[in-house]
C-alpha positions as CSV (number, residue, x, y, z in Angstrom):
1,X,12.6,-0.2,15.3
2,X,13.7,1.2,12.0
3,X,16.5,3.7,12.6
4,X,15.2,6.0,9.9
5,X,11.6,6.1,11.3
6,X,10.2,8.5,13.9
7,X,6.9,7.2,15.4
8,X,5.6,10.3,17.2
9,X,4.7,9.9,20.9
10,X,0.9,9.9,20.7
11,X,1.1,7.2,18.0
12,X,3.7,5.1,19.8
13,X,1.7,5.3,23.1
14,X,-1.5,4.1,21.3
15,X,0.3,1.2,19.6
16,X,2.0,0.2,22.9
17,X,-1.4,0.2,24.6
18,X,-3.1,-1.8,21.9
19,X,-5.3,1.2,21.0
20,X,-6.6,1.7,17.4
21,X,-4.4,3.7,15.0
22,X,-5.1,4.6,11.4
23,X,-2.4,5.7,9.0
24,X,-3.1,8.4,6.4
25,X,-1.1,9.2,3.3
26,X,0.5,12.6,2.4
27,X,0.5,12.5,-1.4
28,X,-3.1,13.6,-1.4
29,X,-1.9,16.6,0.6
30,X,1.1,17.6,-1.5
31,X,-0.1,16.4,-5.0
32,X,-3.8,15.3,-4.9
33,X,-5.8,18.2,-3.7
34,X,-5.5,22.0,-4.5
35,X,-4.7,24.6,-1.8
36,X,-6.2,25.3,0.7
37,X,-8.5,22.2,0.5
38,X,-5.5,19.9,0.9
39,X,-4.6,21.2,4.3
40,X,-8.2,21.5,5.5
41,X,-9.1,18.0,4.3
42,X,-6.0,16.4,6.0
43,X,-7.2,17.9,9.3
44,X,-10.8,16.8,8.7
45,X,-9.6,13.2,8.1
46,X,-7.7,13.3,11.3
47,X,-10.7,14.7,13.2
48,X,-13.0,12.0,11.7
49,X,-10.6,9.3,13.0
50,X,-10.4,10.9,16.5
51,X,-14.2,11.1,16.6
52,X,-14.3,7.3,16.4
53,X,-11.9,6.8,19.3
54,X,-8.8,6.1,17.2
55,X,-5.5,7.9,16.7
56,X,-4.5,9.3,13.3
57,X,-1.0,8.8,12.0
58,X,-0.4,10.9,8.9
59,X,2.8,9.6,7.2
60,X,5.4,11.6,5.3
61,X,9.1,12.5,5.2
62,X,10.4,15.5,7.0
63,X,14.1,16.5,6.4
64,X,14.9,12.9,5.4
65,X,13.2,11.3,8.3
66,X,10.2,8.9,7.9
67,X,7.5,10.1,10.2
68,X,4.4,8.3,11.4
69,X,2.2,10.9,13.0
70,X,3.0,14.3,11.3
71,X,2.2,17.4,13.4
72,X,-0.2,20.0,12.2
73,X,2.7,22.2,11.3
74,X,4.4,19.5,9.3
75,X,1.2,18.8,7.4
76,X,1.0,22.5,6.6
77,X,4.5,22.5,5.3
78,X,3.7,19.6,2.9
79,X,0.5,21.3,1.9
80,X,2.0,24.7,1.1
81,X,5.4,23.8,-0.3
82,X,6.4,23.3,-3.9
83,X,8.7,20.5,-5.0
84,X,7.7,18.0,-2.3
85,X,8.8,14.6,-3.6
86,X,6.2,12.0,-4.4
87,X,7.5,8.9,-2.6
88,X,6.7,5.3,-3.2
89,X,8.8,2.3,-2.1
90,X,11.6,2.8,-4.6
91,X,12.0,6.5,-3.7
92,X,12.3,6.3,0.0
93,X,16.1,5.8,0.3
94,X,16.8,8.6,-2.2
95,X,14.7,11.1,-0.3
96,X,16.2,10.0,3.0
97,X,19.8,10.4,1.6
98,X,18.9,13.9,0.3
99,X,17.4,14.9,3.6
100,X,14.3,16.2,1.8
101,X,10.6,16.4,2.2
102,X,8.4,13.7,0.8
103,X,4.7,12.9,0.5
104,X,4.1,9.1,0.6
105,X,1.9,7.3,-1.9
106,X,-0.4,4.4,-1.0
107,X,2.6,2.0,-1.4
108,X,5.0,4.3,0.5
109,X,2.5,4.8,3.3
110,X,1.8,1.1,3.7
111,X,5.5,0.3,4.0
112,X,6.0,3.0,6.7
113,X,2.8,2.0,8.5
114,X,3.9,-1.6,8.6
115,X,7.3,-0.6,10.0
116,X,5.6,1.3,12.7
117,X,3.2,-1.5,13.6
118,X,0.1,0.1,12.1
119,X,-2.4,-2.3,10.5
120,X,-5.0,0.1,9.1
121,X,-4.8,2.9,6.5
122,X,-7.4,5.1,4.9
123,X,-7.0,6.8,1.5
124,X,-9.1,7.9,-1.4
125,X,-8.4,5.2,-4.0
126,X,-5.6,2.8,-4.7
127,X,-3.5,2.9,-7.8
128,X,-3.7,0.0,-10.3
129,X,-3.3,-1.0,-13.9
130,X,-3.5,2.0,-16.3
131,X,-5.7,2.0,-19.4
132,X,-2.8,2.1,-21.8
133,X,-0.9,-0.7,-20.1
134,X,-0.2,-2.6,-23.3
135,X,1.8,0.4,-24.6
136,X,3.1,2.0,-21.3
137,X,3.4,-1.0,-19.0
138,X,2.2,1.4,-16.3
139,X,1.1,-0.6,-13.3
140,X,1.0,1.1,-9.9
141,X,3.4,-0.2,-7.2
142,X,0.4,-0.1,-4.9
143,X,-0.7,-3.5,-6.1
144,X,2.7,-5.1,-5.4
145,X,2.8,-3.5,-2.0
146,X,-0.6,-4.9,-1.2
147,X,0.7,-8.3,-2.0
148,X,3.5,-8.2,0.5
149,X,2.6,-5.7,3.3
150,X,0.1,-6.7,5.9
151,X,-1.9,-3.4,6.1
152,X,-5.6,-3.1,5.4
153,X,-6.4,-0.3,3.0
154,X,-9.8,1.3,3.3
155,X,-10.6,3.1,0.1
156,X,-13.3,4.0,-2.5
157,X,-11.9,1.2,-4.8
158,X,-9.3,2.2,-7.4
159,X,-9.0,5.6,-9.1
160,X,-11.5,5.8,-11.9
161,X,-8.8,6.8,-14.4
162,X,-7.5,3.2,-14.3
163,X,-8.5,0.0,-16.1
164,X,-10.6,-1.3,-13.3
165,X,-11.2,-4.9,-14.6
166,X,-7.5,-5.4,-15.1
167,X,-6.8,-3.9,-11.7
168,X,-9.1,-6.4,-10.0
169,X,-7.6,-9.2,-12.0
170,X,-4.1,-8.2,-10.9
171,X,-5.3,-8.1,-7.2
172,X,-6.7,-11.6,-7.6
173,X,-3.4,-12.8,-9.2
174,X,-1.4,-11.3,-6.3
175,X,-3.6,-12.9,-3.7
176,X,-5.0,-9.7,-2.2
177,X,-8.5,-10.0,-0.8
178,X,-11.0,-7.3,-1.9
179,X,-14.1,-6.9,0.3
180,X,-17.0,-4.5,-0.5
181,X,-18.3,-2.6,2.5
182,X,-22.1,-2.8,2.3
183,X,-21.9,-3.5,-1.4
184,X,-21.5,-6.4,-3.8
185,X,-19.9,-4.2,-6.4
186,X,-16.4,-2.7,-6.6
187,X,-16.8,1.1,-6.3
188,X,-15.1,3.3,-8.9
189,X,-13.8,6.2,-6.8
190,X,-16.2,9.0,-7.6
191,X,-18.9,6.4,-8.4
192,X,-20.6,3.9,-6.2
193,X,-20.8,1.4,-9.0
194,X,-18.4,0.0,-11.6
195,X,-20.3,-3.0,-12.9
196,X,-17.6,-5.2,-11.4
197,X,-18.5,-7.7,-8.6
198,X,-16.4,-8.3,-5.5
199,X,-16.0,-11.8,-4.1
200,X,-16.6,-10.8,-0.5
201,X,-19.0,-8.5,1.2
202,X,-18.9,-7.1,4.8
203,X,-21.7,-5.0,6.2
204,X,-20.2,-3.9,9.6
205,X,-16.9,-2.8,11.0
206,X,-16.9,-5.9,13.2
207,X,-17.3,-8.2,10.1
208,X,-14.4,-6.4,8.4
209,X,-12.3,-6.7,11.5
210,X,-13.1,-10.4,11.8
211,X,-12.2,-11.0,8.1
212,X,-8.8,-9.3,8.6
213,X,-8.1,-11.1,11.9
214,X,-8.6,-14.5,10.1
215,X,-6.7,-13.4,7.0
216,X,-3.6,-12.5,9.1
217,X,-4.2,-15.3,11.5
218,X,-3.8,-17.7,8.7
219,X,-0.3,-16.5,8.2
220,X,-1.0,-14.3,5.2
221,X,1.6,-11.5,4.9
222,X,-0.4,-9.5,2.3
223,X,-2.6,-6.5,2.8
224,X,-6.3,-6.3,2.0
225,X,-8.7,-3.9,0.3
226,X,-11.9,-2.8,2.1
227,X,-13.7,-1.1,-0.8
228,X,-16.1,1.6,0.6
229,X,-18.4,3.3,-1.8
230,X,-18.4,7.2,-1.7
231,X,-21.3,8.7,0.3
232,X,-24.5,8.5,-1.8
233,X,-25.1,12.3,-1.6
234,X,-21.7,13.0,-3.0
235,X,-21.3,10.3,-5.6
236,X,-21.3,11.0,-9.3
237,X,-22.8,8.9,-12.1
238,X,-20.6,6.7,-14.2
239,X,-21.7,8.4,-17.5
240,X,-20.7,11.8,-16.2
241,X,-17.3,10.7,-14.9
242,X,-16.5,8.8,-18.1
243,X,-17.2,11.9,-20.1
244,X,-15.0,14.0,-17.9
245,X,-12.2,11.4,-18.0
246,X,-12.2,11.1,-21.8
247,X,-11.6,14.9,-22.1
248,X,-8.9,14.8,-19.4
249,X,-7.1,11.9,-21.1
250,X,-7.2,13.8,-24.5
251,X,-5.7,16.9,-22.8
252,X,-3.0,14.9,-21.1
253,X,-2.0,13.3,-24.4
254,X,-1.9,16.7,-26.1
255,X,0.3,18.1,-23.2
256,X,2.6,15.1,-23.2
257,X,1.9,14.4,-19.5
258,X,3.6,11.1,-18.5
259,X,4.7,9.0,-15.5
260,X,3.9,10.3,-11.9
261,X,2.4,13.5,-13.3
262,X,-0.5,11.7,-15.0
263,X,-2.8,11.0,-12.0
264,X,-2.7,14.4,-10.4
265,X,-3.1,16.0,-13.9
266,X,-6.1,14.0,-14.8
267,X,-7.8,14.5,-11.4
268,X,-7.1,18.3,-11.6
269,X,-8.5,18.5,-15.1
270,X,-11.6,16.6,-14.2
271,X,-12.2,18.9,-11.2
272,X,-11.9,21.9,-13.5
273,X,-14.2,20.4,-16.2
274,X,-16.8,19.5,-13.6
275,X,-16.9,22.9,-11.9
276,X,-15.4,21.4,-8.8
277,X,-17.9,18.5,-8.5
278,X,-15.2,15.8,-8.6
279,X,-13.2,17.7,-6.0
280,X,-16.1,17.8,-3.6
281,X,-16.7,14.1,-4.1
282,X,-13.0,13.4,-3.6
283,X,-13.0,15.3,-0.3
284,X,-16.2,13.6,0.9
285,X,-14.9,10.1,0.2
286,X,-11.6,10.7,1.9
287,X,-13.3,11.7,5.1
288,X,-15.8,8.9,4.7
289,X,-13.0,6.3,4.4
290,X,-11.1,7.8,7.4
291,X,-14.1,7.4,9.5
292,X,-14.7,3.8,8.5
293,X,-11.0,2.9,8.9
294,X,-11.2,4.1,12.5
295,X,-14.3,2.0,13.1
296,X,-12.7,-1.1,11.8
297,X,-9.4,-0.4,13.7
298,X,-11.4,0.0,16.9
299,X,-13.4,-3.2,16.3
300,X,-10.1,-5.1,15.6
301,X,-8.4,-3.8,18.7
302,X,-11.4,-4.7,20.8
303,X,-11.5,-8.3,19.6
304,X,-10.5,-11.0,22.1
305,X,-8.2,-13.8,20.9
306,X,-9.7,-17.3,20.5
307,X,-10.0,-19.1,23.8
308,X,-7.4,-21.8,23.0
309,X,-4.9,-19.1,21.8
310,X,-5.5,-17.1,24.9
311,X,-4.7,-20.0,27.2
312,X,-1.8,-21.2,25.1
313,X,-2.7,-24.8,25.8
314,X,-4.5,-27.5,24.0
315,X,-7.7,-28.9,25.7
316,X,-7.0,-32.3,27.2
317,X,-9.3,-35.3,26.5
318,X,-10.2,-38.0,29.0
319,X,-9.0,-41.5,28.3
320,X,-11.6,-44.0,27.1
321,X,-12.8,-46.4,29.8
322,X,-13.2,-50.1,28.9
């Protein structure tokens, strides 16, 4: 076990017993959603996972300790505190050394989840290739983490502020499978459609679990993306979202927003411009993804190993008679 990681008792017991566990990130709590919706949504996501018979494991850093399974009180600290570090793979050691508080990104959460033995993770949308990549070289570490960490990420595609065609191309190059859940099209976070096709489709939690079982059974050490469109009654149109995004990008450029601050700024501006519509969609898809992740984790934990693997012996054949 990682000496810097605390796997809380409920999570540890579930993992030891082969019960389904779903990881949740904390960046959405500290940086992604406004107060008090951030705290309320975190609890709703955990509740949605429990309703499906799985155990939630919200991940974060508390006083320099990596934690899988934050308590309600610890979630509230991250939700209500200013100056909580946004932590990806490269930032983990620094926050541990400082003994500080940190909210893990998709990449950071995947790394901690894998260290704890958790295979499933629900979030809103993954990071990816930014639209100005030719000038900024800004590519999210989420993509690299997906290529080397065996955790399935259940999400509403990639954040719509990104260059989605390039993000999908990067995932293909990195060997990360992307499956649409009940769709042939890659969802675009707030939108159910992006105009981009996925190569694989699964229509049930059992099909998704089977796909992941075989992916890892083949010896693949990468993660996988299960792209789950936002609920139909909460999704926004592509035209509306693109208009909101264009204005938010212009505002970010005027304000000189750069680096880690770009994504939360754009999402905040879009929520403001839309009168809260994008925020409501964001919350709805987060809970929707948490529920699906729990269903897939439950289906995966309930699967029986192939008969030959279970017995551990190869079937004998009778000798041919002359």
